[in-house]
VEXTINU-878648 format. One line per field, with one value per residue (C-alpha): x, y, z; residue in three letters. Coordinates in pm, 1 decimal. Layout:
x: (X, ...) .
y: (Y, ...) .
z: (Z, ...) .
residuo: (ALA, ...) .
//
This chain:
x: (454.4, 544.2, 258.1, 261.9, 415.3, 188.8, -10.2, 242.7, 432.5, 100.7, -4.6, 332.2, 340.9, -23.0, 78.3, 411.6, 203.3, -53.2, 215.2, 377.1, 37.8, -55.8, 350.9, 234.6, -104.4, 26.8, 155.2, 540.2, 754.6, 977.7, 1301.9, 1115.8, 1139.2, 1498.6, 1519.3, 1292.9, 1364.7, 1405.7, 1330.1, 1704.8, 1851.5, 1720.2, 1699.3, 1475.0, 1170.1, 1194.3, 1120.7, 773.8, 723.3, 974.6, 783.0, 462.7, 649.9, 774.8, 405.1, 239.6, 477.1, 400.1, 69.9, 103.0, 335.0, 68.5, -254.0, -32.9, 53.5, -323.3, -470.9, -271.5, -2.4, 182.4, 558.5, 622.1, 438.7, 664.4, 970.1, 934.3, 869.5, 1183.9, 1368.9, 1189.5, 1315.5, 1667.3, 1690.5, 1538.9, 1828.0, 2058.3, 1918.6, 1924.1, 2299.4, 2341.7, 2127.2, 2316.5, 2704.7, 2559.5, 2344.8, 2399.3, 2125.1, 1822.6, 1558.2, 1426.5, 1081.5, 959.3, 623.3, 649.9, 723.0, 764.8, 1076.5, 1286.0, 1527.7, 1874.2, 1903.3, 2048.6, 2142.1, 1815.8, 1607.9, 1885.1, 1815.4, 1442.4, 1497.6, 1680.1, 1434.9, 1182.9, 1356.1, 1410.4, 1029.9, 943.4, 1168.8, 963.9, 636.2, 804.9, 677.1, 386.0, 72.7, -215.7, -283.4, -274.8, -606.3, -620.0, -340.0, -541.0, -876.1, -660.7, -349.9, -89.8, -74.7, 220.0, 437.8, 273.8, 279.4, 695.0, 698.9, 517.6, 747.0, 1071.3, 975.5, 887.0, 1178.4, 1358.4, 1176.9, 1239.6, 930.1, 790.3, 990.4, 929.0, 561.9, 600.7, 783.3, 484.2, 242.8, 421.8, 474.3, 249.3, 503.1, 755.8, 1090.9, 1199.8, 940.2, 979.2, 1200.3, 1490.7, 1675.3, 1929.3, 2264.9, 2426.7, 2178.8, 2272.0, 2652.3, 2613.2, 2435.3, 2738.3, 2993.8, 2823.5, 2797.5, 3060.2, 3145.4, 3246.6, 3473.5, 3669.7, 3756.4, 3823.1, 4208.6, 4217.4, 4078.6, 4266.0, 3933.6, 3632.7, 3460.6, 3338.9, 3435.6, 3142.0, 2793.5, 2448.7, 2122.0, 1993.6, 1629.3, 1651.7, 2026.8, 2277.3, 2614.8, 2981.2, 3267.1, 3634.8, 3971.9, 4194.9, 4589.5, 4614.9, 4414.1, 4156.7, 3768.4, 3580.9, 3242.3, 2969.6, 2639.9, 2384.5, 2022.7, 1798.3, 1476.3, 1454.4, 1658.7, 1953.0, 2017.6, 2191.8, 2547.0, 2763.6, 3100.2, 3290.9, 3663.3, 3728.9, 4078.6, 4268.0, 4385.3, 4002.9, 3730.0, 3648.7, 3311.1, 3045.4, 2813.7, 2500.7, 2236.9, 2086.8, 1729.5, 1410.4, 1183.8) .
y: (-12811.5, -12575.9, -12619.2, -13023.0, -13067.9, -12820.9, -13147.3, -13343.7, -13087.8, -12967.0, -13321.7, -13391.5, -13046.8, -13172.9, -13503.4, -13377.5, -13151.8, -13409.0, -13651.1, -13382.8, -13310.1, -13677.8, -13720.3, -13425.4, -13521.5, -13900.1, -13768.7, -13822.7, -13674.4, -13409.1, -13654.5, -13933.0, -13674.2, -13677.0, -13889.9, -13712.0, -13452.0, -13076.8, -13168.3, -13355.1, -12994.6, -12799.7, -12840.3, -13103.8, -12801.6, -12680.6, -13002.1, -12984.7, -12621.7, -12673.7, -12952.9, -12734.3, -12439.0, -12692.4, -12839.5, -12475.8, -12367.3, -12641.4, -12549.3, -12211.7, -12325.2, -12578.3, -12337.9, -12066.3, -12295.3, -12429.9, -12079.3, -11815.4, -11797.6, -11513.8, -11570.5, -11534.7, -11885.6, -12002.1, -11876.1, -12012.9, -12358.1, -12361.2, -12227.0, -12469.1, -12792.1, -12651.7, -12578.6, -12923.9, -13038.5, -12879.4, -12968.6, -13345.5, -13332.3, -13108.7, -13459.8, -13711.0, -13552.8, -13495.1, -13746.8, -14002.3, -14208.6, -13985.3, -13988.8, -13669.6, -13670.4, -13542.9, -13762.8, -13842.1, -14151.6, -14335.5, -14139.4, -14270.8, -14443.8, -14280.2, -14023.6, -14178.5, -14070.4, -14143.5, -13905.4, -13629.3, -13715.4, -13631.5, -13278.7, -13200.9, -13354.9, -13162.8, -12819.9, -12878.4, -12969.2, -12600.6, -12450.4, -12583.9, -12377.2, -12080.0, -11959.7, -12167.3, -11930.5, -12111.7, -12179.3, -12524.9, -12590.5, -12535.6, -12779.4, -13034.0, -13003.2, -13014.9, -13246.3, -13321.2, -13696.0, -13809.2, -13554.3, -13610.9, -13996.9, -13952.1, -13710.2, -13931.2, -14247.4, -14052.3, -13981.3, -14334.5, -14473.8, -14187.4, -14262.2, -14497.0, -14428.0, -14714.6, -14962.4, -14869.6, -14890.5, -15227.5, -15333.0, -15232.8, -15401.0, -15725.8, -15700.6, -15452.1, -15345.7, -15075.0, -15210.9, -15158.4, -15407.6, -15653.2, -15980.7, -15865.1, -16077.0, -16337.9, -16206.5, -16373.4, -16201.9, -15862.5, -15954.2, -16063.9, -15691.4, -15555.1, -15708.8, -15598.0, -15273.9, -15044.5, -14889.7, -15252.2, -15306.0, -14934.9, -15075.9, -15449.0, -15393.5, -15260.4, -15577.7, -15860.9, -16085.1, -16054.7, -16201.9, -15976.8, -16071.1, -15880.6, -15832.4, -15670.9, -15542.3, -15192.6, -15113.5, -15124.7, -15137.0, -15421.9, -15369.9, -15586.7, -15506.8, -15595.6, -15523.7, -15341.3, -15368.3, -15109.4, -15315.3, -15053.1, -15129.8, -15130.3, -15057.1, -15112.2, -15039.9, -15203.1, -15050.3, -15395.1, -15247.4, -15184.0, -15370.8, -15159.1, -15059.0, -14764.2, -14877.7, -14669.9, -14707.4, -14582.1, -14637.9, -14657.6, -14642.4, -14903.0, -14609.1, -14457.2, -14589.7, -14954.7, -15038.6, -15082.7, -15450.1, -15456.8, -15716.7, -15858.8, -15687.8, -15885.0, -15778.8) .
z: (-6491.5, -6223.5, -6051.8, -6057.4, -5726.7, -5529.9, -5434.4, -5293.8, -5111.1, -4959.5, -4816.2, -4701.5, -4476.4, -4372.5, -4278.2, -4089.8, -3882.4, -3790.4, -3684.4, -3409.4, -3286.2, -3254.9, -3049.9, -2822.4, -2744.8, -2687.8, -2378.5, -2422.4, -2154.7, -2301.2, -2256.4, -2435.3, -2757.8, -2723.6, -3039.1, -3257.8, -3508.4, -3393.8, -3040.7, -3028.9, -3072.5, -2768.3, -2404.5, -2271.0, -2164.1, -2523.9, -2692.1, -2694.9, -2799.6, -3085.3, -3191.6, -3223.2, -3369.1, -3634.2, -3671.7, -3718.9, -3953.4, -4151.7, -4150.6, -4239.1, -4541.2, -4633.5, -4630.6, -4813.0, -5085.3, -5128.3, -5086.5, -5220.8, -5531.9, -5292.9, -5351.7, -4965.1, -4922.0, -5202.0, -5108.5, -4744.3, -4862.7, -4988.6, -4728.5, -4538.3, -4694.0, -4724.5, -4340.6, -4269.6, -4500.6, -4262.7, -3965.4, -4067.8, -4143.2, -3835.1, -3642.8, -3840.5, -3755.4, -3369.4, -3271.9, -3479.2, -3320.4, -3341.3, -3608.3, -3806.2, -3650.8, -3982.0, -3918.8, -3572.4, -3386.0, -3755.7, -3842.0, -3545.9, -3754.6, -3759.7, -4028.1, -4308.7, -4668.6, -4763.3, -4541.3, -4648.5, -5042.5, -4972.8, -4811.2, -5098.3, -5325.5, -5155.4, -5182.3, -5540.0, -5597.5, -5391.6, -5562.7, -5906.4, -5732.0, -5684.5, -6043.5, -6080.1, -6189.8, -5971.1, -5631.0, -5484.9, -5480.2, -5867.5, -5898.5, -5684.7, -5941.8, -6244.5, -6168.6, -6398.2, -6351.5, -6475.1, -6275.6, -5944.8, -5956.6, -6047.6, -5766.3, -5527.6, -5663.6, -5618.5, -5249.7, -5160.0, -5274.4, -5074.0, -4734.5, -4452.3, -4300.5, -4586.2, -4411.8, -4056.0, -4155.1, -4321.3, -4034.4, -3766.6, -3995.7, -3978.6, -3604.6, -3485.1, -3182.3, -3155.1, -3239.1, -2884.4, -2829.0, -3075.4, -3006.8, -3237.8, -3522.4, -3424.6, -3314.0, -3578.6, -3820.8, -3764.4, -3759.8, -4055.7, -4124.3, -3969.6, -4198.3, -4490.0, -4435.2, -4557.6, -4163.1, -4130.5, -4436.9, -4339.5, -3979.3, -4087.0, -4132.7, -3817.0, -3615.0, -3437.5, -3496.8, -3672.6, -3407.9, -3154.4, -2754.3, -2653.2, -2743.9, -2630.6, -2715.4, -2620.9, -2719.3, -3132.2, -3102.5, -3113.8, -3010.5, -3080.1, -2927.7, -3108.6, -3056.2, -3287.1, -3288.3, -3032.5, -2803.6, -2798.1, -2798.8, -3149.3, -3067.9, -3362.4, -3294.0, -3551.0, -3601.0, -3565.5, -3750.4, -4147.4, -4452.4, -4476.8, -4097.4, -3955.0, -3852.5, -3625.6, -3434.9, -3186.9, -3052.6, -2699.7, -2612.3, -2400.0, -2119.2, -2051.7, -1853.0, -1917.5, -2077.2, -1863.8, -1796.3, -1948.9, -1832.9, -2167.8, -2233.3, -2333.2, -2563.9) .
residuo: (UNK, UNK, UNK, UNK, UNK, UNK, UNK, UNK, UNK, UNK, UNK, UNK, UNK, UNK, UNK, UNK, UNK, UNK, UNK, UNK, UNK, UNK, UNK, UNK, UNK, UNK, UNK, UNK, UNK, UNK, UNK, UNK, UNK, UNK, UNK, UNK, UNK, UNK, UNK, UNK, UNK, UNK, UNK, UNK, UNK, UNK, UNK, UNK, UNK, UNK, UNK, UNK, UNK, UNK, UNK, UNK, UNK, UNK, UNK, UNK, UNK, UNK, UNK, UNK, UNK, UNK, UNK, UNK, UNK, UNK, UNK, UNK, UNK, UNK, UNK, UNK, UNK, UNK, UNK, UNK, UNK, UNK, UNK, UNK, UNK, UNK, UNK, UNK, UNK, UNK, UNK, UNK, UNK, UNK, UNK, UNK, UNK, UNK, UNK, UNK, UNK, UNK, UNK, UNK, UNK, UNK, UNK, UNK, UNK, UNK, UNK, UNK, UNK, UNK, UNK, UNK, UNK, UNK, UNK, UNK, UNK, UNK, UNK, UNK, UNK, UNK, UNK, UNK, UNK, UNK, UNK, UNK, UNK, UNK, UNK, UNK, UNK, UNK, UNK, UNK, UNK, UNK, UNK, UNK, UNK, UNK, UNK, UNK, UNK, UNK, UNK, UNK, UNK, UNK, UNK, UNK, UNK, UNK, UNK, UNK, UNK, UNK, UNK, UNK, UNK, UNK, UNK, UNK, UNK, UNK, UNK, UNK, UNK, UNK, UNK, UNK, UNK, UNK, UNK, UNK, UNK, UNK, UNK, UNK, UNK, UNK, UNK, UNK, UNK, UNK, UNK, UNK, UNK, UNK, UNK, UNK, UNK, UNK, UNK, UNK, UNK, UNK, UNK, UNK, UNK, UNK, UNK, UNK, UNK, UNK, UNK, UNK, UNK, UNK, UNK, UNK, UNK, UNK, UNK, UNK, UNK, UNK, UNK, UNK, UNK, UNK, UNK, UNK, UNK, UNK, UNK, UNK, UNK, UNK, UNK, UNK, UNK, UNK, UNK, UNK, UNK, UNK, UNK, UNK, UNK, UNK, UNK, UNK, UNK, UNK, UNK, UNK, UNK, UNK, UNK, UNK, UNK, UNK, UNK, UNK, UNK, UNK, UNK) .
//
């Protein structure tokens, strides 16, 4: 049982490495990496090296888990996923528009509860393997299928990338290049969110007085009782889109005008 999650951890670490290398090899400019994972928290010229270091670290951990039983690799994997949980919490607080970048561009959706819960589960899985008596290659040859499948199902439920892959398979184009849902549909998703319910009583009207689209986000602007602008941003991809909110005080600079974006 202790070694049952080694194959899952090794495969996920290898997938993370491959996805990050593919992002770098795609030739994206440093500024284009500003919404992906660890690159968000470093200056622009260090974004590609940051992704490379993260990818190399994942590959080393995967190799160590696969070939040895040395505790340094087991504990380092626990530390890696625990640190990942902290980084995602920081991303959600400091850059709510950024994706975790865990699996490259497919992880570009804003960090949510599912992504954070997934890294916590992976931390627990890595903790179980610390005392496993066999290396990963043995666990691959003699897997405990019931535990492996249980771990895979749990991770699939907690992976927003599954939603993005389904969307890409259906539309075969990045979110920002797709025709988004109708404005009324996105507004209905906003009104079904906890963010909306928390602010509804403060709004003068349930109808926005302005709306526009930027890439994968639809923005709605309302007035509150203090005549401040309350701006909601709704991510247009996924079945449970992220919703963000900001208040622009009445005595601050007015909101800029935007040209509608055509997909």
